[in-house]
C-alpha positions in Angstrom: 0.0 0.0 0.0 2.7 2.5 1.0 4.6 1.7 -2.2 1.6 2.7 -4.3 1.4 6.0 -2.4 5.1 6.7 -3.0 4.8 6.0 -6.7 1.7 8.2 -6.9 3.5 11.1 -5.1 6.5 10.8 -7.4 4.2 10.9 -10.4 2.3 13.9 -9.1 5.5 15.8 -8.2 7.0 15.0 -11.6 3.8 16.3 -13.3 3.8 19.5 -11.3 7.5 20.1 -12.0 7.0 19.6 -15.7 4.0 22.0 -15.6 6.2 24.6 -13.9 8.9 24.1 -16.4 6.4 24.5 -19.3 5.0 27.7 -17.7 8.6 29.1 -17.3 9.5 28.3 -20.9 6.2 29.9 -22.1 6.9 33.0 -20.1 10.4 33.3 -21.6 9.2 32.7 -25.1 6.4 35.2 -24.9 8.6 37.9 -23.3 6.9 38.0 -20.0 10.2 38.7 -18.3 11.3 41.4 -20.7 10.7 44.8 -19.0 12.8 47.2 -21.0 10.8 50.3 -20.1 10.9 49.7 -16.3 13.7 52.2 -15.7 12.5 54.7 -18.2 9.0 54.8 -16.7 10.5 55.0 -13.2 12.5 58.1 -14.2 9.6 59.6 -16.1 7.0 59.3 -13.3 9.4 60.1 -10.5 8.7 63.6 -9.1 10.7 66.1 -7.2 9.0 65.4 -3.9 9.9 61.7 -3.9 13.5 62.7 -4.6 13.6 65.1 -1.7 12.1 62.4 0.6 14.8 59.9 -0.5 17.5 62.5 0.1 16.1 63.3 3.6 15.9 59.6 4.5 19.6 59.2 3.4 20.6 62.1 5.6 18.7 60.6 8.6 20.5 57.3 8.0 23.9 59.0 8.0 23.0 60.9 11.1 22.0 57.7 13.0 25.2 56.0 11.9 27.2 58.9 13.2 25.5 58.7 16.6 26.2 55.0 16.8 29.9 55.6 16.1 30.0 58.3 18.8 28.4 56.0 21.2 30.9 53.3 20.5 33.8 55.8 21.0 32.5 56.7 24.4 32.6 53.0 25.4 29.1 53.2 26.7 28.2 50.3 29.0 24.7 49.9 30.4 24.1 49.5 34.1 23.9 46.0 35.5 
């Protein structure tokens, strides 16, 4: 009985693997993964406000890193 189940499971997994491979090959053949306009559209629809927000987030990140470095320099040790 368990041999039949194992053979059935191997058959089903082989079928599903083949189905996935066929879907991948179809996607590659039809160009589903070709997105040549992605970066152009990103630049085209990006506005000034988003760029300012990104710059501000980068400055905050640098500021936090500086604070961490200063804390390490002070050899800060929490109370026991």
